[in-house]
KEKE-3310 file (N, C-alpha, C; in steps of 0.2 Angstrom, whole numbers, plus 5000, padded with zeros to 4 digits):
npx = (5478:5470:5473:5462:5451:5441:5430:5434:5437:5444:5455:5468:5479:5493:5505:5516:5517:5525:5536:5532:5527:5525:5512:5512:5526:5532:5542:5550:5546:5552:5546:5537:5535:5527:5512:5499:5486:5476:5460:5451:5436:5432:5424:5417:5427:5438:5453:5469:5481:5497:5502:5516:5522:5527:5522:5508:5508:5512:5502:5491:5496:5498:5490:5473:5457:5452:5460:5469:5481:5494:5503:5518:5519:5520:5533:5540:5536:5540:5553:5563:5555:5548:5558:5563:5551:5551:5563:5560:5549:5555:5564:5555:5549:5561:5563:5553:5555)
npy = (5514:5527:5536:5545:5550:5541:5531:5530:5516:5511:5517:5516:5516:5505:5493:5486:5469:5464:5469:5484:5494:5511:5520:5534:5538:5527:5520:5507:5500:5492:5477:5480:5493:5508:5512:5518:5508:5507:5506:5507:5510:5510:5512:5500:5491:5486:5492:5491:5499:5505:5519:5529:5538:5550:5553:5553:5565:5574:5574:5579:5592:5598:5594:5595:5589:5575:5576:5569:5556:5549:5533:5534:5547:5558:5559:5559:5571:5581:5579:5586:5593:5582:5575:5585:5586:5573:5573:5583:5577:5566:5572:5578:5566:5560:5570:5569:5558)
npz = (5447:5455:5469:5480:5473:5474:5485:5502:5511:5522:5533:5542:5556:5557:5563:5553:5547:5537:5524:5516:5501:5501:5495:5491:5490:5485:5491:5500:5515:5530:5539:5554:5553:5557:5548:5538:5534:5520:5511:5496:5487:5470:5455:5456:5460:5473:5481:5489:5499:5506:5517:5521:5536:5532:5520:5523:5531:5522:5513:5521:5524:5511:5501:5494:5500:5491:5481:5467:5468:5461:5460:5469:5467:5476:5481:5469:5463:5472:5478:5487:5496:5502:5508:5517:5525:5530:5538:5547:5554:5560:5568:5577:5582:5588:5598:5606:5614)
capx = (5473:5471:5470:5460:5444:5437:5428:5439:5433:5447:5461:5469:5486:5495:5512:5516:5520:5529:5538:5527:5529:5521:5508:5514:5533:5535:5548:5549:5547:5552:5541:5537:5535:5520:5510:5492:5483:5470:5456:5447:5432:5432:5422:5415:5433:5441:5460:5472:5488:5499:5505:5521:5521:5529:5517:5502:5508:5513:5495:5488:5499:5499:5485:5466:5453:5449:5466:5472:5488:5496:5508:5524:5519:5522:5540:5542:5535:5543:5558:5566:5549:5546:5564:5563:5546:5553:5568:5556:5545:5560:5566:5549:5549:5566:5563:5548:5558)
capy = (5516:5534:5537:5552:5552:5535:5531:5527:5511:5510:5521:5513:5515:5498:5491:5481:5462:5462:5475:5486:5500:5517:5522:5541:5539:5521:5518:5501:5500:5485:5475:5483:5500:5511:5515:5518:5503:5510:5502:5511:5508:5514:5509:5493:5487:5488:5492:5492:5501:5508:5525:5530:5543:5556:5555:5555:5572:5578:5575:5583:5599:5601:5592:5596:5583:5573:5577:5563:5554:5543:5529:5537:5554:5563:5560:5560:5578:5585:5575:5590:5594:5576:5574:5590:5584:5567:5575:5587:5572:5562:5577:5578:5560:5559:5575:5566:5552)
capz = (5452:5457:5476:5481:5470:5476:5492:5507:5515:5528:5534:5549:5558:5559:5563:5547:5548:5531:5521:5511:5498:5502:5488:5490:5489:5482:5495:5503:5522:5533:5544:5560:5552:5558:5542:5537:5529:5517:5506:5492:5482:5464:5449:5457:5462:5479:5481:5495:5499:5513:5517:5526:5540:5529:5514:5526:5534:5516:5510:5526:5524:5505:5496:5496:5500:5485:5476:5465:5470:5457:5464:5469:5464:5481:5481:5462:5461:5477:5483:5492:5501:5505:5512:5522:5530:5534:5543:5552:5558:5563:5574:5582:5586:5593:5603:5611:5618)
cpx = (5475:5468:5468:5453:5439:5435:5433:5435:5437:5453:5463:5477:5487:5502:5512:5520:5525:5531:5533:5529:5523:5518:5511:5521:5536:5541:5546:5551:5547:5547:5542:5537:5528:5518:5502:5490:5476:5467:5452:5442:5432:5430:5420:5421:5435:5449:5463:5479:5490:5502:5510:5519:5522:5524:5510:5502:5509:5506:5491:5490:5497:5493:5478:5462:5451:5454:5468:5479:5490:5502:5515:5525:5521:5529:5543:5542:5538:5548:5561:5561:5548:5552:5564:5557:5548:5558:5564:5552:5550:5563:5561:5549:5554:5566:5558:5550:5561)
cpy = (5523:5534:5544:5553:5546:5536:5527:5522:5510:5514:5520:5513:5508:5498:5485:5474:5460:5469:5477:5493:5505:5519:5529:5542:5533:5519:5512:5501:5493:5483:5478:5491:5503:5514:5515:5513:5506:5505:5507:5507:5513:5510:5502:5489:5490:5487:5494:5495:5503:5514:5526:5537:5550:5558:5556:5563:5576:5580:5580:5591:5602:5599:5593:5589:5581:5573:5570:5562:5548:5539:5532:5544:5560:5564:5562:5568:5583:5582:5579:5591:5588:5575:5579:5588:5578:5569:5579:5582:5568:5566:5577:5572:5559:5564:5573:5561:5554)
cpz = (5454:5464:5476:5478:5471:5483:5496:5511:5522:5528:5541:5550:5560:5559:5558:5550:5543:5528:5516:5508:5500:5495:5486:5487:5485:5485:5499:5511:5525:5537:5550:5559:5554:5551:5543:5532:5526:5512:5503:5488:5476:5458:5450:5459:5469:5479:5488:5494:5506:5512:5522:5530:5536:5523:5517:5528:5528:5513:5515:5525:5517:5500:5499:5496:5493:5479:5474:5467:5466:5461:5463:5468:5470:5481:5474:5461:5466:5481:5488:5498:5505:5510:5518:5527:5534:5539:5549:5557:5562:5569:5579:5586:5590:5599:5608:5615:5624)
residu = (UNK:UNK:UNK:UNK:UNK:UNK:UNK:UNK:UNK:UNK:UNK:UNK:UNK:UNK:UNK:UNK:UNK:UNK:UNK:UNK:UNK:UNK:UNK:UNK:UNK:UNK:UNK:UNK:UNK:UNK:UNK:UNK:UNK:UNK:UNK:UNK:UNK:UNK:UNK:UNK:UNK:UNK:UNK:UNK:UNK:UNK:UNK:UNK:UNK:UNK:UNK:UNK:UNK:UNK:UNK:UNK:UNK:UNK:UNK:UNK:UNK:UNK:UNK:UNK:UNK:UNK:UNK:UNK:UNK:UNK:UNK:UNK:UNK:UNK:UNK:UNK:UNK:UNK:UNK:UNK:UNK:UNK:UNK:UNK:UNK:UNK:UNK:UNK:UNK:UNK:UNK:UNK:UNK:UNK:UNK:UNK:UNK)
# end
């Protein structure tokens, strides 16, 4: 499944009840993690996935609307940039407390 070229049916911030893998980085996040729950329609089928905070921000900053994102591709294609952004977001979050 390619995320980005299909119709978005749901894009909702949730606190997970179970561990989930993020579509963009393919890292597993524990239950209780704030993530985006997304559903897409493509070719007559509906698909669902989760996105971590870092991948959502990465897409916002570096990808254009409608860009394809294969499973795990954000981290795989730019692990240093992804990690830098993750640390930046953690510092912002910790500074807000």
